[in-house]
N, C-alpha and C positions, 0 to 999 in steps of 0.2 A: 919714238915708240916701235915696239917690235911684237909683232903678232905671232907667236910660236907655232901656230897652224898655217901660216901664210894662206888666209882665207881672203876672198874677195872683200874690199873695203865696205862694200855695199850690202853683205850677207850679214844676217842679224841671227844670232844664234839662242838656243835655250838657256845656256849656261857659260858665263865668262867669269875667269878667275884673273882679277886685275890686280897686278904686283907692284908696286912703286913706292918711291920716298918722297914724291911730291902731291900733296891731296890736290891741288889744283889741276894736274893733269888727270887724276881719277874723276873728278867732278867732270871735266871738259868730255872726257870718254862717255860719263853716263849721261851728260845733254845730249851728245851726239845721237847716243843710241835711243834716247827718248823721243828725240825729234824725228827720226827715221821710222821709229815705231808709231809716231803721234799718240803718244801715251796722255790720257787724261788724268792729269795730277791729282785732281779732287777724288778721284774713286779707284784708280788703277794703278797708284804708286805709293809705295810703301818703303821706309828705311827702319831697318832695325839693325840692333848690336847683337851679336852672337852670344855674348855672356849675359844678356838681359833676359832671355828666354831659355825654356826646356827645348831640348832638340825635337820633342813631339810637336811643341807650339811651332816652331819653325817649319816643321814639315808641313802641318796644316796650312800654314800662309802659303807655301809653294803650290799647295793643291788647290787653292781658292780660286775659282775661276773669275777672269774679268767681267766688270759691272758693264762698261761701256766701250773700252777698246778693244781692238782684236788681241791684244796680249796684256796681261798684268806684269809690271816690272817691280821685283823684289830686290833692294838693296840689302844685302847682309854685310855688315862692316865689322871692322874690329877683330879678325881672325888671327892677328897678331897676338891678342890678348889670351889665347888658349895655347896651351903646351901642344906638341906634337900628338901625344897619345891621344888627349881631348879631340883633336882634329882627325884624327885616324877613326876614333868613335862615330863622330858625325860622318864623315865620308861613307863610313860601312853602311849606315842607314840611310843615307840620302837616297831617295827614290828617282827612278828616270824622271827627269823634268819634264812635265807636260808641255805640249805645244802650245797652250794659250799662257804659259809663263815665260819671263825672261829674267832668270836668276842671276845677279851680280854680286858674285862673293870679292869682296876687298881685303887684301892683305898690305899694310902699311910696314914699311921697314926703316929703320932709323937710319937717317943720312951718316951717322958718323962711322956704319958698320964699312968695313973695306968691301971692294968689287967681289973678292973671292966669298966672304960671309953672305952678300947678296945673292950672288950666283947659288951658293949651296941650298940658302933657304928656299928659293924659287923652284930649284930643282925638284926639292922634297916636297913642296907644295903641288906641283905638276903630278907628281907621281901619286900624291893621294887622290886628286881629282882628275884622272885621265881623259872624262869625256869632256871636261870643260875647255873653253877656248882660253887658252892661257894668252894675256897680254901684259908684257912687261912695259910700264911706262916711265921712261927715265929721260930726263933732259939732255938732248946732244946738242952740239952748237950750232949743227946746220940748221936742224929745225928750230932752235931758239931764235937763230939770225933771221930766217925768213919770218917768224913770228914778230920780230921787233921792227923789221922794215915794213911790212904790213900795217901795223900799230901806229908807226910814225908818219906813214904816207896818209892814213886816215885822219891825221892830226894837221895835215898840210905841210908835214916835214919831210919832203921828199930830196933823195940823194945826200942824205946827211950822214955820211959812212963814218965822219969823225965820232959823232953820237953813237951809231950801231955799233962800231968797234968797241967803245968804250963801254957800253952795256952788256955786250957779249962778254967781255974780258973780265968785268967785276961780277954778274949776275947769271953767267949762263948755268951755274949749277944751282940755281935758286929761282925756279921759277916763280913761285908765289913771291917772293922778295921782288922779282922784276915786275910782276903786275903791279906792285904798289910804286915802283919807281915811275912805270908809264902814268900811273895816276897822278903822281907828281908834276910830270912834265904837262899833262892835259891841263892841271888846275892853274899852272904857270902860264900856260899861252892862253889860257881864258881871260887873264888879267893883263897881260903884256902883247899878245899876238905876235911874238917872235921870241926866237932862243938862240942865243949863240952857244958855241961848245964851251965857254968858260963859265957862263949861266948854269949849263946842263950839270958841269962838275961840281958847281956850288950847291946845288939843291937836290943831286942823287947820291943817296947813301949816307950822306953824311949829316942829315936832317931827321933824327928820328923823332925830334918834338913834333914834325908835321904830321904825325898819325892821330887823327880824329880821336882814337879811342885811349891812347896814352894820355891827350890832352883832358879828356873826359874823366878819367881815372883820378888824375892829377887835380882837377877841378873839387871831386868828392873828398880828397882827402886833404884838400886845403894848402897844397904846395905853394910856397913863396912865388916860385917861378911861373906860375900857372897865367898870371896876366899877360907876361912877357911872351910866353909861347901861344896865347890866344892871338894876341897882336900879329906876331909873325904867321900863324898858322890863316889868318882872314886872307891874308896877302895871295894865298894860293888857293884857298877854294873857290869852286865857281859860284857856290851860292852859301850863304851861312846854314842854311837848311840842313846840309850834309853833316855839321857840328851839331845840331840841334837834335838830329835824330841818334848820333852817337851817345850825346848825353841823355837821352831818354832810355837808350837801351842798357846803359850802365846804371843809371838809376833803377830802372825794372830789377836789375842784377842784384844792386846793393840793397834794395828795400827789404829784401826776404831776411837781411841780418841787421836790420836798421834798429839804434837803439831809441829812436825820437820820432814817432810817427809825425808829430807836427812838423818837423822838418822836412820829412817824405811830403807831405801834402803842400807844404809852401812851394817847394822846389817842382813839384809835377805842375803846379799851378802857373808858376812863371815859365816853365818851357811850354806849357800849352797855349799862353798869352802869346809868348815870342814866335812860336810856330804859326798861329794864327794869323798873326802880324804880317808874317814873311809871307805866307801864302795867299794872302789878299793883296798884294803888292805894296807892302812897306818896303822903301829904301834904306830904313834904319836899323837893318838887322846887325849890323856890326855894334853899333852904339848900343842897342839892348842888349846883346850879349856882353859887352864891355861893362853894362851898370851891374848886370846879375853876378859877372866874376868879382868885381869890385865889392860888392855887397856880400858875397860868401867869404872874401879874403879878409874883410874886415870884421868877419864874426857878428854881421847882423843876424844870421840864423843861429846865434848862440852854440856853435859848435858843430864839428863835422860829421858826416854820418857814421864814420868808424869811430867816432868818438876821441878823433887824434886832434 
């Protein structure tokens, strides 16, 4: 991370311009500022996209005082969706940010862009918003390595330089992906209590089927390999509740375009039943999920939600 204004890390300003190609780093920075300011998220925290509002509406949001907290935090994302001329117009009418507001403008740049392209984009944006504290959030190997060491130590894996070096080499330029890999390690350790380097290489980066949302999507599309993926996935989950939550979120998304409300009601009822059993102490979560997956794959529900 590079703070272009070289300010003290404890100083909080009224306007930030966050520039990054990693959403996770942006979210971490926002969480950091939110914690320092003790923002009440229910009343004094708002996230909006610049392309969804008229500029006058955004100005009104900036000028709205906090209800409970000392400052109101407004996250204005998707600046990259606007062209330079539009951003110039917005910057021109942007008022002086009041002391009671913490405006965080976010510009995400494509990872595929070259370092030169990123630098040029960032410089143009900093010129447009000279009063903002510009913070470039880019993964660097030193910071990533420290983060990995800290996370592994919290999981009881101390002095595991082999795993640290492997993660740095494979994922240092993909922080969001790295977070998913750490989650795989955590899930594996929950089941096995130990992890060797060979096991680490087996589960890291090469097992996309252990993504709960991918398995959930395949479930609703009734892919033949879904049951095999479920059995493999359950080995690495701390609790089946994680998959039930993913299935519920995916079902909610699919329901908007569903062709058969009866299927939606059936699956919703089944997920609620399994969720209730798990949260009241049932030890048969794996079996309940396997039964649900088998029913769906055998066509008990008379068709997939997508009609496939």
